[in-house]
C-alpha positions in Angstrom: 43.8 109.9 137.1 47.1 110.0 135.2 47.8 106.6 133.6 51.4 105.7 133.1 52.8 102.7 131.2 56.3 101.5 132.1 57.4 99.1 129.4 61.1 98.3 130.1 61.4 98.4 133.9 62.1 101.2 136.3 63.5 101.7 139.8 61.0 100.2 142.2 61.2 103.0 144.7 60.4 105.5 142.0 57.5 103.5 140.7 56.1 103.4 144.3 56.6 107.2 144.5 54.5 107.6 141.4 51.8 105.3 142.9 51.8 107.3 146.1 51.3 110.5 144.0 48.0 108.9 142.9 49.0 107.8 139.5 47.9 104.5 138.0 51.1 102.6 136.9 51.2 99.6 134.6 54.5 97.8 134.4 54.5 95.6 131.3 56.4 95.1 128.1 54.3 94.8 125.0 55.4 93.6 121.5 54.8 96.3 118.8 51.4 95.0 117.6 50.0 94.8 121.1 51.6 98.1 122.1 49.7 99.8 119.3 46.5 98.9 121.1 47.6 99.4 124.6 49.2 102.8 124.1 45.7 104.3 123.4 44.8 104.1 127.1 47.9 105.8 128.6 48.8 109.5 129.2 52.5 108.8 129.7 54.8 106.0 128.3 58.2 105.4 129.9 60.6 103.3 127.9 64.3 102.4 128.0 66.0 100.8 125.0 63.9 97.7 124.3 60.7 99.4 123.4 60.6 101.3 120.0 58.0 104.1 119.8 57.7 104.5 116.0 55.3 106.3 113.8 52.7 103.5 113.8 52.6 103.5 117.6 52.2 107.2 117.7 49.5 107.2 115.1 47.6 104.6 117.1 47.9 106.7 120.3 46.5 109.7 118.4 43.2 107.8 117.8 42.3 108.6 121.4 44.5 111.6 122.1 45.4 110.3 125.6 49.1 110.1 125.1 50.8 113.4 126.1 54.3 112.4 127.1 57.0 109.8 126.2 60.0 109.5 128.5 63.2 107.7 127.6 64.9 106.5 130.8 68.4 107.1 129.5 70.3 109.4 127.2 69.6 108.4 123.6 66.2 108.8 122.0 66.8 107.0 118.7 64.2 104.4 119.6 61.6 107.1 119.5 60.4 109.0 116.5 60.9 112.3 118.3 60.2 114.8 115.5 57.0 113.0 114.5 55.7 112.7 118.1 56.3 116.3 118.9 54.8 117.4 115.6 51.6 115.7 116.9 51.7 117.5 120.2 53.3 114.6 122.2 56.3 115.7 124.2 59.4 113.5 124.3 61.9 113.8 127.2 64.9 111.8 128.3 67.1 111.7 131.4 70.6 112.8 130.2 72.0 113.6 133.6 71.5 110.3 135.3 73.6 107.6 133.7 76.8 109.4 132.7 78.9 108.0 135.6 77.7 104.5 135.1 78.4 104.5 131.3 81.8 106.1 131.8 82.8 103.4 134.4 81.7 100.6 132.0 83.7 102.1 129.2 86.7 102.2 131.5 86.0 98.6 132.6 86.1 97.5 129.0 89.5 99.3 128.6 90.9 97.4 131.6 89.4 94.1 130.4 91.1 94.4 127.0 94.4 95.8 128.2 94.9 92.9 130.7 92.9 90.1 129.0 90.5 89.9 131.9 87.5 88.7 130.0 89.2 86.0 127.9 91.4 84.8 130.8 88.2 84.2 132.8 86.9 82.0 129.9 90.1 80.0 129.3 90.8 79.4 133.0 87.4 77.9 133.4 88.3 75.6 130.5 91.2 74.4 132.5 93.8 76.4 130.6 96.7 78.3 132.2 97.7 80.8 129.6 100.0 83.0 131.7 102.6 83.5 129.0 99.9 84.4 126.4 98.3 87.3 128.3 101.0 89.9 128.4 99.0 93.1 128.4 99.6 96.9 128.4 99.2 99.6 131.0 96.7 102.4 130.5 99.0 104.9 132.1 100.8 107.0 129.5 98.5 106.0 126.7 96.4 108.4 124.6 92.6 108.1 124.9 90.7 109.7 122.0 87.0 110.5 122.8 84.7 110.9 119.9 81.8 112.9 121.4 82.5 115.1 124.4 79.2 115.4 126.2 78.5 114.4 129.8 79.7 110.8 129.4 82.8 111.7 127.5 83.8 114.2 130.1 83.2 111.7 132.9 85.4 109.2 131.2 88.1 111.9 130.6 88.2 112.7 134.3 88.7 109.0 135.2 91.2 108.3 132.5 93.2 111.4 133.5 93.5 110.0 137.1 95.1 107.0 135.5 97.7 109.3 133.8 96.3 108.9 130.3 96.6 111.7 127.8 93.1 112.9 126.7 92.2 114.2 123.2 88.7 114.6 121.9 86.6 115.6 118.9 83.0 116.8 119.1 80.7 118.1 116.4 80.1 121.3 118.5 83.9 122.1 118.5 86.2 122.7 121.4 84.7 123.3 124.8 85.8 126.3 126.9 85.5 124.7 130.3 87.9 121.8 129.9 91.3 123.3 129.0 93.2 120.3 130.4 92.0 118.2 127.4 93.0 118.8 123.8 90.5 119.2 121.0 91.7 117.7 117.7 90.4 116.9 114.3 88.7 113.5 113.8 91.5 112.5 111.5 94.2 113.4 114.1 92.3 111.6 116.8 92.1 108.4 114.7 95.8 108.6 113.9 97.1 109.5 117.4 94.9 107.5 119.8 95.9 104.2 121.6 92.3 103.8 122.8 89.2 105.3 121.1 85.9 105.5 123.0 82.7 106.5 121.3 80.2 108.8 123.0 77.9 110.2 120.4 74.3 109.6 119.3 75.1 108.5 115.7 73.7 109.5 112.4 70.0 109.8 111.8 70.1 107.4 108.9 72.0 104.9 111.1 75.0 105.0 108.8 78.2 104.2 110.7 80.6 106.9 112.0 83.4 104.4 112.2 83.8 102.2 109.2 86.6 100.8 106.9 87.9 104.3 106.0 88.2 105.3 109.6 89.8 102.0 110.7 92.5 102.5 108.0 93.5 105.8 109.6 94.0 104.3 113.0 97.4 103.2 114.3 98.0 99.5 114.4 97.1 97.9 117.7 94.5 100.5 118.7 91.6 99.6 121.1 88.0 100.6 120.3 85.3 101.1 122.9 81.6 101.5 121.9 79.1 102.2 124.7 77.2 104.7 122.6 75.0 103.2 119.9 75.3 100.0 117.8 74.9 101.9 114.5 77.9 104.0 115.2 80.3 101.2 114.2 80.3 99.1 111.0 80.4 95.6 112.6 81.7 93.9 109.4 84.5 96.4 109.1 85.3 96.0 112.8 85.6 92.2 112.5 87.9 92.6 109.5 90.1 95.0 111.5 90.2 92.6 114.4 91.0 89.6 112.3 93.8 91.5 110.5 95.3 92.7 113.8 94.7 96.3 112.9 92.5 96.6 116.0 94.0 95.0 119.1 90.7 94.7 120.9 87.2 96.1 121.0 84.9 96.7 124.0 81.2 96.6 123.0 78.1 97.3 125.0 75.7 98.2 122.1 74.7 96.5 118.9 72.7 97.5 115.7 70.3 94.6 116.5 69.6 93.8 120.2 69.8 91.0 121.2 72.7 90.6 118.8 72.9 87.7 116.5 76.5 88.5 115.5 78.1 85.5 117.3 81.3 85.8 115.4 81.9 89.2 116.9 80.6 88.3 120.4 82.9 85.2 120.5 86.0 86.9 119.2 88.9 86.3 121.6 89.9 90.0 121.5 86.4 91.4 122.1 85.0 92.3 125.5 81.2 92.3 125.4 78.3 93.3 127.6 74.5 93.3 126.8 73.7 97.0 126.7 74.2 97.5 130.5 75.8 101.0 130.4 73.2 102.5 132.7 72.5 99.4 134.6 73.7 100.3 138.1 71.6 100.7 141.1 72.7 104.2 141.5 72.0 105.2 137.9 68.6 103.6 137.9 67.7 105.5 141.1 68.8 108.8 139.5 66.9 108.0 136.3 63.7 107.3 138.4 64.1 110.5 140.2 64.6 112.4 137.0 61.5 110.8 135.5 59.4 111.8 138.5 60.6 115.4 138.1 59.7 115.4 134.4 56.2 114.1 135.1 55.8 116.8 137.8 56.9 119.5 135.4 54.4 118.4 132.7 51.2 117.6 134.7 
């Protein structure tokens, strides 16, 4: 009987489907030291972002040879040592098709929140303040949205932003795409210079060095808005705080952090920051699609 460990939660209907298929499912989060022991007993491990499957976990699993497949319920696999796992015969898969809509909508939500002071207005009104004259915002229509990374999520956000009459420019490491002629591919420097909003949709560097740091902030126009629903390591938080405090950055929407849960309370509490606790894929619809994709991956491999 196939034994499957689900460490970070999974759509309940999909879990029941796996049980109905005759698989033994264990739904439990383990801290790293305990996971090292538990992982020896399972054939499949399904994680989201909380569980890190590093070399020591993989080495422990190799002691029994039971583990054959690691599945990341989501897009990024930077919490898994993919190359090492696959070099030891353990397959690593993710679910890249399932959460694009949800992440794109959250990025757009942060854009609205920053442009119209929705988040901070909620806070101050509950404190008894009526800051009507303080919260003069901007309209998204007519503004330039620069997308750094133009995969599934970036394209979904581009479609939604175009419907709001924004101008879309993008940069991607793979170069210009042939099937989206309505959007303009530009150099990274031009994107940083020309954008009113910049949204990040890329996996980040392997060494976790930031893609956006002090040099990049200096190239941006004054009053730009930055959205990060990609990976926490993509942005230098110290440089972002400096840019926010100087007024270089008008606002930042952040769903991901280098350390989660984040301890950077200065950033989280900044009045021109809109924050969410890594909930990009946390919609009922996305979790259902992720569960269905996980089931398909298991069927294909066993």
